[in-house]
ZANU-720139 format. One line per field, with one value per residue (C-alpha): residue in three letters; chain; x, y, z. Coordinates in steps of 0.5 Angstrom, whole numbers, m for minus. Example, Ala and Ser with C-alpha at 12.3 -4.5 7.8 and 13.67 -1.06 7.14 Angstrom:
REM ZANU-720139
resn: (ALA SER)
chain: (A A)
east: (25 27)
north: (m9 m2)
up: (16 14)
***
This chain:
REM ZANU-720139
resn: (MET GLN PRO CYS ASN ALA CYS ARG GLU LEU VAL GLY LYS PRO SER SER VAL SER PRO HIS GLY ASP LEU ALA ALA SER GLY VAL SER ALA ILE GLY PRO SER GLY HIS THR THR LYS ILE SER SER ASN TRP ASN CYS THR VAL CYS GLY SER TRP LEU TYR GLN ASN THR ALA ASP GLY THR PRO PRO GLY GLU TRP VAL MET GLY GLU HIS GLN ARG ALA SER PRO GLY LYS ALA)
chain: (A A A A A A A A A A A A A A A A A A A A A A A A A A A A A A A A A A A A A A A A A A A A A A A A A A A A A A A A A A A A A A A A A A A A A A A A A A A A A A A)
east: (279 279 274 275 272 267 265 264 261 255 253 247 245 238 239 236 243 248 254 260 265 269 263 263 256 256 249 243 240 233 229 223 222 224 219 217 223 223 229 232 239 243 250 257 264 269 275 279 278 275 269 262 256 249 244 238 231 224 225 232 234 235 230 232 239 246 250 257 258 261 261 254 258 263 257 253 246 245 240)
north: (380 377 379 382 379 384 384 376 377 381 377 373 378 381 388 391 390 397 397 396 402 401 401 407 408 408 409 405 400 400 397 399 405 412 415 409 405 401 401 394 395 400 399 399 399 396 401 396 390 393 388 390 389 390 392 389 391 387 387 385 378 375 380 384 381 383 380 380 381 385 392 393 397 391 386 388 386 387 393)
up: (116 123 127 134 140 141 134 134 141 138 132 133 139 139 135 142 144 144 139 142 143 137 132 128 125 117 115 114 109 106 101 97 92 93 98 101 103 109 114 114 118 121 119 123 121 127 128 131 126 120 120 118 122 121 126 123 124 124 117 116 115 120 123 129 130 129 123 120 113 107 106 102 96 95 94 88 88 95 98)
***
């Protein structure tokens, strides 16, 4: 995977920064028991380069920051 410039530039920015135009919303990640879950990120997939970006909430790691990573279904043990 070679991230495009738009994805690279978003990584590390505050989560309050809007996603770039080629990111497609792909659900959310949450932790906790059913009925008492805490949202930790909004998940995005780039339609240009295929990168997965995560718009972390204050409860994400790192909190309130854009990060790049693997698709969570491809990473056993992740929330």
